Each structure stands twice: as C-alpha cells, then as structure tokens.
C-alpha positions as CSV (number, residue, x, y, z in Angstrom):
1,M,20.2,26.5,45.3
2,T,17.9,27.7,48.1
3,T,16.8,25.7,51.0
4,L,13.2,25.7,49.5
5,E,14.5,24.3,46.2
6,K,16.5,21.6,47.9
7,L,13.5,20.6,50.0
8,R,11.3,20.5,46.8
9,G,13.9,18.4,45.1
10,E,13.8,15.9,48.1
11,V,10.0,15.8,47.9
12,D,10.2,15.1,44.1
13,T,12.5,12.2,44.7
14,I,10.4,10.8,47.5
15,D,7.2,11.2,45.3
16,D,9.0,9.2,42.5
17,E,9.9,6.5,45.0
18,I,6.3,6.3,46.4
19,A,4.9,6.1,42.9
20,S,7.3,3.3,42.0
21,L,6.5,1.3,45.2
22,L,2.8,1.9,44.7
23,D,3.0,0.5,41.2
24,K,4.8,-2.6,42.6
25,R,2.3,-3.0,45.4
26,L,-0.6,-2.8,42.9
27,Q,1.0,-5.4,40.6
28,V,1.6,-7.8,43.4
29,G,-2.0,-7.3,44.7
30,K,-3.4,-8.0,41.2
31,A,-1.2,-11.2,41.0
32,I,-2.7,-12.3,44.3
33,I,-6.2,-11.7,42.9
34,D,-5.3,-13.8,39.9
35,A,-4.0,-16.6,42.1
36,K,-7.1,-16.6,44.2
37,K,-9.3,-16.7,41.1
38,S,-7.4,-19.6,39.7
39,K,-8.1,-21.5,42.9
40,N,-11.7,-20.4,43.2
41,L,-10.9,-18.6,46.5
42,P,-12.8,-15.5,47.7
43,I,-11.2,-12.3,46.4
44,E,-11.9,-10.4,49.6
45,D,-10.2,-11.3,52.8
46,L,-11.0,-8.6,55.4
47,D,-9.1,-10.3,58.1
48,R,-5.9,-10.2,56.0
49,E,-6.5,-6.6,55.1
50,K,-6.9,-5.6,58.7
51,E,-3.8,-7.6,59.6
52,I,-1.8,-5.7,56.9
53,V,-3.0,-2.3,58.1
54,S,-2.4,-3.2,61.8
55,R,1.2,-4.2,61.0
56,V,1.9,-1.0,59.0
57,V,0.4,1.2,61.7
58,K,2.5,-0.6,64.3
59,N,5.7,-0.1,62.3
60,S,5.0,3.5,61.3
61,R,4.9,7.0,62.8
62,V,2.3,8.0,60.2
63,D,-1.2,8.8,61.5
64,E,-3.3,5.7,61.8
65,A,-6.3,7.3,60.0
66,L,-4.1,8.2,57.0
67,I,-2.7,4.7,56.8
68,N,-6.2,3.3,56.9
69,E,-7.3,5.6,54.2
70,I,-4.3,4.8,51.9
71,Y,-4.4,1.1,52.4
72,F,-8.1,0.6,52.1
73,N,-8.0,2.6,48.9
74,I,-5.2,0.4,47.6
75,F,-7.2,-2.8,48.5
76,D,-10.3,-1.4,46.8
77,H,-8.4,-0.5,43.7
78,V,-6.8,-3.9,43.4
79,K,-10.1,-5.7,44.0
80,N,-12.1,-3.5,41.6
81,G,-9.3,-2.5,39.2
C-alpha cells in the first residue's frame, strides 16, 4: 500500500467518524428543540450559540472562520430542519 493510499484510508476513517458525530449532534440538537417547544421556550438562543462557538474555537486549532461557518450551519439546520 502506498503512502497516498494509507493517507486516503485515514481520511475515509476520519470522514466516517465526523459523519457519525454530526448525526449525533443533530439528533441532540433536535431533542433540545423539542424540549424547548414543550416548555414554550424560544427556539433560538443566540447567546448560547455564540457561547458554543467561542468554546469550540478556544479548544481547537481549526480556523475560527471555518468553525463559525460549520456551527452556524448546524444551528440553522437544527432550527429549520
């Protein structure tokens, strides 16, 4: 197996893990929406969304703009999905 093939295999494994974690993240987000609806709470909490993104940025080496884009897309999908 070549180095390129090994690296591609690693990427495939990582992509599968990301997809699995994203699925879990969306499921929990939707459960939160359901809990808010059952208590007549507002669905959107921009302060909480900013808090989440700030925490992730702080604990990551990933570019802040990319994290913002990913997470705000997740939030939008959960709220509108």
